C-alpha positions as CSV (number, residue, x, y, z in Angstrom):
1,I,200.1,197.0,129.3
2,T,201.0,200.4,130.0
3,L,203.1,203.0,128.2
4,N,204.0,206.5,129.7
5,P,206.9,208.4,128.3
6,V,207.9,211.9,129.8
7,W,209.5,214.3,128.3
8,Y,211.1,217.8,129.9
9,P,211.5,220.6,127.7
10,T,212.6,222.9,130.2
11,S,213.2,222.3,134.0
12,K,209.7,223.7,134.5
13,I,207.7,222.0,132.4
14,S,206.9,218.3,131.5
15,L,205.0,216.6,128.7
16,S,203.7,213.2,129.4
17,A,201.7,210.6,127.4
18,K,200.1,207.6,128.4
19,Y,198.2,204.5,126.8
20,D,196.6,201.6,128.9
21,W,195.7,198.8,127.6
22,A,193.9,196.3,129.8
23,R,191.8,193.0,129.8
24,R,189.5,191.7,132.7
25,R,188.0,189.0,133.4
26,Y,185.2,188.6,135.7
27,E,184.5,185.1,136.9
28,G,181.5,185.3,139.0
29,D,180.1,185.2,142.6
30,P,182.9,183.6,144.6
31,F,180.4,181.8,146.5
32,G,178.3,180.2,143.7
33,V,174.9,182.0,145.1
34,L,174.5,184.7,142.3
35,G,175.7,182.4,139.2
36,A,174.8,178.7,140.2
37,G,172.6,177.3,137.1
38,T,171.9,181.1,135.6
39,G,173.9,179.8,132.6
40,L,175.5,183.6,132.8
41,S,178.9,183.3,130.9
42,V,182.2,184.8,132.5
43,R,182.0,188.8,131.5
44,K,185.1,190.0,129.8
45,D,186.2,193.7,129.2
46,R,188.5,195.6,127.3
47,L,189.4,198.7,128.5
48,N,192.1,201.1,126.4
49,T,192.7,204.7,128.3
50,A,195.2,207.3,126.2
51,S,195.6,210.3,128.3
52,V,198.2,213.4,128.0
53,T,199.2,215.8,130.8
54,A,200.9,219.3,131.0
55,T,202.4,220.0,134.1
56,Y,204.2,223.9,134.8
57,L,206.5,224.4,137.9
58,P,206.0,228.5,138.4
59,L,207.6,227.7,141.8
60,R,209.4,225.1,143.7
61,S,206.0,224.8,145.9
62,L,203.4,225.2,143.4
63,Q,202.7,222.7,140.3
64,L,199.8,223.4,138.1
65,S,198.4,220.5,135.6
66,L,196.1,220.1,132.4
67,T,195.4,216.1,132.2
68,L,193.2,215.2,128.4
69,Q,191.8,211.7,128.6
70,R,190.0,209.3,126.4
71,E,188.7,205.7,127.6
72,R,186.7,203.3,126.0
73,R,185.6,200.0,127.7
74,T,184.3,197.3,125.1
75,S,182.4,194.1,127.1
76,S,181.0,190.8,126.4
77,R,177.7,191.7,128.5
78,E,175.5,194.1,126.8
79,F,174.9,198.0,128.3
80,V,178.2,198.1,129.8
81,D,180.1,199.6,127.3
82,Y,181.3,203.0,127.6
83,D,183.3,205.8,126.0
84,D,184.5,208.8,128.1
85,N,186.4,211.9,127.4
86,L,187.9,214.0,130.6
87,A,189.6,217.1,131.2
88,S,190.9,218.0,134.7
89,V,193.2,221.1,136.0
90,S,194.8,220.6,139.0
91,A,197.2,222.7,141.3
92,Q,199.4,221.1,144.3
93,F,201.0,223.5,147.0
94,T,204.0,221.8,149.1
95,F,205.1,223.2,152.2
């Protein structure tokens, strides 16, 4: 499930927020070699990602963006849970 609203306060600025919620099931080895007889249960993950992005168009051919993101994964398996914070800056020039 993803929500991604965007707001354009001016013709050169946009602000967007994104929230993504996912559930994943890993059924295991499709050939039965690794999972056969091991008694391993199906891995189930939940992934939550939230981000905000500000975009500025100083020129028609130049786009500048700043994104802040927070991500969290929980899993039925040990040692694969994580929390992540990310910040990115980008510039795109179109000709």
